[in-house]
N, C-alpha and C positions, 0 to 999 in steps of 0.2 A: 311668625315672621322670622325668616332664617338669616336676615342680615342685621348685624349689630349696628352697622353704619346707617342703615335705613332707620332703625329705631332712634339712633342719635339725632338724625335729621328731623324726625317727627317730634322729638322732645325739644329740639331747638326751635321748631315752628311754634310749639305751645308757649315756650319761654318768651319768644319775640312777640307773640300776641299779648301775653300778660303784661309785658314791659311797654307795649305800645311802640315797639321799634319797627315801624313800617318798612324802612329801606331793607333791613336785614330779613324781615319776614318775606318780602318779595323775592329775594334771592333764594331763600330756603325753599319757598314754594316752587320756584323754577327748577331747582334740583329735584325735588320730589316729583314734579310733573314729568321731567325727563325720564326718571326711573319708572314711574307708573306707565308711561307710554310704551316703553320696551316690554314691561311685564304683560301689558294687555296685548300688544302686537304679537309677542312670542308665546303668550299663555304660559309663562313660567314665573317663578319667584326668584329674584336675583340674589346672589350671594355677595359678600363684601368685595370680592375680586371684581365682579362685573360692575358693581356700584362705583368702585374706585375708577374703573375704566371710563365710565360715563362722566364722572366728575372731571377726570383728566381731559376728556374731549371738550367739556364745557370750558375749561381753562384755556385750551388751545384756541377755541373759537373767540374767546374774549381777547386773547393776545393779538390775534389777527385783526379784530375789530379796532383795537387800540391803535395799531399801526396805521390803519386806514383813517381813523378819526383824527389822529395827530397830523397826518399828511393833508387832511382837508381843513385843518385849523379848528376842529370841533372839540375844544377842551372840555366843554360840559359833558359831552357823551363819553369822551376818553376818561374823565374822572369817574363817571358811573361804572364803566367797565373795570377800572382799577379797584373800585369798592367791591364789585362782584367777585373779582379774583381773590381779594382778601378774605371774603366770607367763605368762598368755596374751599380755599386752602386750609381753613380751620378744620375741615372734615377729612382732609387727606393726611396720609402718613407724613412725618417730618421729611422735608426735602433733603436729598442727599448732598453732601459736600462735593466739590470738584474732585477732591482726592478719592472719595468713595466711588464716584462715577468712573474715574480713570481706572481704578482697581478692577471694577466690574468689567469694563471694556477689555482691559489687558487679559483678565482671566478667560473671557469669552474668546478672544483672538487666539490665545495659546491652546485652549481646549478644542477649538475647531480646526486649528492649523491654518487659519485664514492668512493669506499672503497678499492677495490683491483685492481690488474693489469688487471683483466678481464674487468674492466670498461674503460680501456685505449682508446678504440675506441670512446666511448661517449665523453670523455674529449677532445680528439684530434679533434673531429667533431666541438666542440665549439671554441677551441683555434686556429686552423689552419686559419680560415678566418680573424682573428684579427691580426695574426702575419706574414702572407705570405709576403715575400719581405722585412720584417723588422727584421728578425732574422734567424739564422741557424736552420732549422727544425730538424736536427739530434740532436743538442744540446737541443732544446726545448723538444723533445721527451724523451731524457734521463732525463731531469728534472722532467717531468711528471711521468716517471717510478719510479724515486727515491722517489717522494712524495707519490705515491700509495703504494710502497713497505714499506715505513716508516710508513705510516698511518695504 
């Protein structure tokens, strides 16, 4: 097994089983299933970078669900999604602070020479690998747009 993160997830699944923690077990199984599906579909074994990307995508899906559930007044489902986010985040690198995110964005803008919103792709290309799993990509994208529009 080439992914330490995947091993960590499997260990967490065993621990949740032993502890009888069914809610946490369910979320861990969802993460492992998402990883396994890609491994089977692509016939590869995923590394930590790819596993982190998958978990980040799962976070994004849950954030979108929460906004829809809140709009529909489904607090029960929103609460479940919040719980799942908490569990998923325990397996991701520590979130970046706003200051760290701004520094990464500023460095990417200066190294690419980006001046307008047309250069957004170049900037995202440098920023994304540094922040995946460590921040909300939608929020980071909005910060880059604001910097490029202001500049």
